[in-house]
N, C-alpha and C positions, 0 to 999 in steps of 0.2 A: 504494500500500500504506500509506503514511504517513497519507494522508487518511482512509482507511477505518479504520485503527487509532485515529486521533485522534477520528473521529466516534463509533466504538463506545465508547471510553473516556469521552468527554464525555457520551454518552447514558446510559451505565450510572451514572455518578456523578450525573447529574441525577435519574434515577429513584430512586436510593438516598437522596439528600440532600434532595430537595424533597417527599418524601411527606407530611411533617407539614403543609405548606401546603395540600394538598388536603383534609386531614381537617377543615378549618374550614368548608368549604362543604357544605351538606346539601341535596340535592334530594329533596323529598318528592313522590312520585307516588302519589296516593291513588286506589285503584280505586273503582269505583262502590259506594255503600253497599248493604248487604244481601247476602244469600247469592246463589248462582248462580240460584236459582229465584225470588228476590224482588228483581229489579233494577228500579229506577225509571227510566223513560224519560228524565226530565230530568237524570239523573246521567251518562248515557252521553256526551253531548257534552263534558261537563267532562273526563272521562277521555281522550277522543280528542284534545281540544285540548291537554291537558297533555302527552300522549305526543308529539304532533306538534311542539310547541315544543322539547321535550328532544331529540328525534331531529334536528330541523333544526339546533340549535346544535351538537350533537356531530358531525354530518356536516360542517358548515362548518369547525369547528375542526380536525377530522381532515384535511380537504382542504387547509387552510392549512398544517398541519404537513407534509403530503406535498409541497406545493409548495416549502416551505423546504428540505426534504431534497433534493429534485431540484435546487434551485439550488446547494446546497452541493456536491453530487456532480457538477455539470455539468462541472467541470474547465476552465472558461473557454470552452467551446464556445458560440458566440453563439446558435445555434439552440436548444440545450438550455436556456440561460439565458432566452431569450424564452419558451420553452414553460413553464418553471417560473414565470416572472413572470405568465403568463396564468393558471396554476393559482392563484396567490396572489390575483390580482385577482378571479377568479371566486369564490374562497372569501370574500373580504371583501365582495363584492357580495351573496352569499348570506346572510352573517351580518347585513348591514344590512337585507336584506329580511325576515328572520325577526324582528329587533328592531322594525322598522317595523310588521310585522303585529301584533305584540304590542301596541304603542301604539295602533294603529288599533282593534283589538279592545277594548282598555281604554276608549277614548273612546266607542265605540258602545255597549258594555255600560253604561257610566256614564250615558250619555244615556237609554238605554231603561229601566234599572232604578233609577237614582238612587244606586247603590252602585258603588264601583270594582270592577274586574275582579280576581278572586281565583281562582287556579288550584285551590285546595283546596276552595273553597266556591262554585263557579260554579253559578248557577241560571239557566237560560234560561226566561223567562216562557212559560207555556203556558195553555191554557184551564182546566186543572185547578188550576193554581197561578199566577195572574196576578201576584201580588205577590212571589213568591219568598221566602216566609218559612218 
């Protein structure tokens, strides 16, 4: 009972006091330019890649927090601690994979287009627009 009460009170105070730190970071997900009837094909991959990176990072961080909560609430049970540790390791591996995918994509897009990867202005070269300008 004391652990649960301590966990709840620390969680509530964390959510109330740390809100201003989250307000500094802004994630801009830009939908494809144009209206629903005038969507350019080269803007669709930009939107999909942006969404996938954001979803991957959010899921990995949520999984990491879930593993931490399970570790805290394990109560010293070795099997529960090991299970929670496996969750944390899997979340860290997933986060590393998402970050590595971003850097690999950045390198490939820079080699192909000569410009660095930009989630807001990504242009995949096509026959209609080979220079992405």
